[in-house]
C-alpha positions in Angstrom: 35.2 5.3 -7.8 35.1 3.8 -4.3 33.6 7.0 -2.9 30.8 6.9 -5.5 30.0 3.2 -4.7 30.0 4.0 -1.0 27.6 6.9 -1.6 25.1 4.7 -3.5 24.9 2.4 -0.4 24.9 5.2 2.1 21.8 6.8 0.5 20.0 3.5 1.2 21.1 2.8 4.7 19.0 5.3 6.7 15.8 4.7 4.8 16.1 1.0 5.1 16.8 1.3 8.9 13.8 3.7 9.2 11.6 0.9 7.9 12.7 -1.3 10.7 12.0 1.6 13.1 8.4 1.6 11.9 7.8 -2.1 13.0 5.0 -1.2 15.4 3.1 0.9 12.8 3.6 -1.8 10.2 2.3 -4.5 12.6 -0.7 -2.4 13.4 -1.5 -2.0 9.6 -1.1 -5.7 9.0 -3.3 -6.5 12.0 -6.0 -4.2 10.7 -5.7 -5.7 7.1 -5.9 -9.3 8.5 -9.0 -8.4 10.4 -10.6 -7.1 7.2 -9.6 -10.2 5.2 -10.9 -12.4 8.1 -14.3 -10.6 7.9 -14.5 -11.2 4.1 -13.0 -7.9 2.9 -11.0 -7.4 -0.3 -7.8 -5.5 -1.1 -7.9 -2.8 -3.8 -4.4 -1.5 -4.8 -3.4 1.5 -6.9 -0.6 3.9 -7.7 0.7 5.8 -10.8 3.8 5.4 -12.9 6.2 2.9 -11.5 4.0 2.7 -8.4 1.2 1.2 -10.7 3.4 -1.8 -11.3 4.0 -2.0 -7.5 0.3 -2.0 -7.0 -0.1 -4.9 -9.4 2.7 -6.7 -7.6 1.0 -6.3 -4.2 -2.3 -7.6 -5.6 -0.7 -10.7 -7.2 1.2 -11.5 -4.0 -2.2 -11.8 -2.2 -4.1 -13.5 -5.0 -1.3 -16.0 -5.9 1.1 -16.5 -3.0 4.5 -17.7 -4.1 5.0 -19.5 -0.7 3.4 -22.9 -0.7 0.7 -23.3 1.9 -0.2 -19.6 2.2 -3.8 -18.7 1.7 -4.8 -16.8 -1.5 -6.7 -13.6 -0.5 -9.0 -11.4 -2.7 -7.1 -8.5 -4.1 -7.5 -6.4 -7.2 -5.2 -3.8 -8.7 -7.1 -0.8 -10.1 -4.1 0.1 -12.4 -4.5 -2.5 -15.2 -7.8 -1.7 -17.0 -6.6 0.8 -19.7 -10.2 1.4 -21.0 -11.4 2.4 -17.5 -8.4 4.5 -16.7 -8.5 6.5 -19.9 -12.3 6.7 -20.0 -12.5 8.1 -16.4 -9.4 10.2 -17.0 -10.9 11.8 -20.1 -14.4 12.3 -18.6 -13.7 13.2 -15.0 -9.9 14.0 -14.9 -7.0 11.9 -14.0 -7.3 12.5 -10.3 -10.6 10.5 -10.4 -9.3 7.3 -12.1 -8.9 5.3 -8.9 -11.6 7.1 -6.8 -14.2 6.1 -9.4 -13.2 2.5 -9.2 -13.1 2.6 -5.4 -16.7 3.8 -5.5 -17.7 1.0 -7.9 -15.8 -1.9 -6.2 -15.1 -0.9 -2.6 -17.2 -1.5 0.4 -16.9 -0.9 4.2 -15.2 -4.3 4.8 -12.5 -3.7 2.2 -9.0 -2.3 2.2 -7.7 0.6 0.0 -3.9 0.3 -0.5 -2.2 3.2 -2.3 1.4 3.8 -3.3 2.9 7.2 -4.0 6.6 7.9 -4.1 6.2 11.4 -2.6 2.7 11.2 -1.0 1.5 13.9 -3.4 -0.1 11.9 -6.2 -3.6 13.4 -6.8 -5.2 10.2 -8.0 -4.0 8.2 -5.0 -5.0 10.9 -2.6 -8.5 11.2 -4.1 -9.0 7.4 -4.0 -7.9 7.4 -0.3 -10.4 10.2 0.5 -13.1 8.3 -1.3 -12.2 5.0 0.5 -12.2 6.7 3.9 -15.7 8.1 3.2 -16.9 4.6 2.3 -15.6 3.2 5.6 -12.7 1.3 4.0 -9.4 0.6 5.8 -6.8 3.0 4.3 -3.2 1.9 4.0 -0.5 3.7 2.0 3.2 3.7 1.2 4.8 7.0 0.5 8.2 8.6 0.4 9.6 11.8 2.0 7.4 13.1 4.7 4.3 11.3 3.4 3.0 14.5 1.7 -0.7 14.9 1.5 -1.3 11.3 2.5 -0.1 12.1 6.0 -3.3 12.7 8.0 -5.5 11.3 5.2 -4.9 7.5 5.7 -5.2 5.4 8.8 -1.9 3.6 8.2 1.0 5.3 6.5 4.4 3.8 6.0 6.9 6.4 4.8 10.4 6.1 3.4 12.4 9.2 4.5 14.1 9.8 1.2 13.6 12.2 -1.7 15.3 9.7 -4.1 12.6 7.9 -6.0 14.8 4.9 -6.6 15.5 4.5 -2.9 11.8 5.0 -2.1 10.8 2.3 -4.6 13.4 -0.2 -3.2 12.2 0.2 0.3 8.6 0.1 -0.7 9.2 -3.3 -2.3 10.6 -4.6 1.0 7.7 -2.9 2.9 5.0 -4.5 0.9 6.6 -7.9 1.2 6.7 -7.5 4.9 3.1 -6.4 5.0 2.1 -9.5 3.0 4.0 -11.8 5.3 2.6 -10.2 8.6 -1.0 -10.3 7.3 -0.6 -14.0 6.9 1.0 -14.3 10.4 -2.1 -12.7 11.9 -4.5 -14.8 9.7 -2.8 -17.9 10.9 -3.6 -16.9 14.5 -7.3 -15.8 14.2 -7.6 -15.5 18.0 -5.5 -12.3 17.8 -7.8 -10.6 15.2 -10.2 -9.3 17.9 -7.3 -7.8 19.9 -5.3 -4.6 19.5 -1.7 -5.0 18.4 1.0 -4.0 20.9 4.4 -3.4 19.4 
């Protein structure tokens, strides 16, 4: 029994430590996000399955901060409108459900934020390609090696694990850190015109 318990924690140790190892990349993503918010941009979040609820969680963190005194920022999850998701899915295919909404709601000052446990979700990838073509900032969380999102998005935070439970746990920590650091940058607007050095 003790060996099984130890293994559960061991599987999480390296992916959690790897997140800390990506501090510079995370800070650069947050700086870029804060600059877009500072310029009036909005955050559009998306993901499928369990990542859809994470996308909703990210959006609500920005729209309704739980920490008193933190500024509410414009964010919208593209995962919650069942009529749009099923209508676009039936008419254009499931890979288009977020891309269609990015084309309708996204502009060049905005941020596309996708979550994919393995980096291979077709609808997240398509939305990121569409967002990139529109000049939006592209930020994603993925597991494993980042899959097809690697090389597609400007800022990719990966969790080096094939276990979807571990990936989700580290993603939750990652997007809370992203939220907090975006606010750190927004509270220091003088740094928004500068490049981040880690």
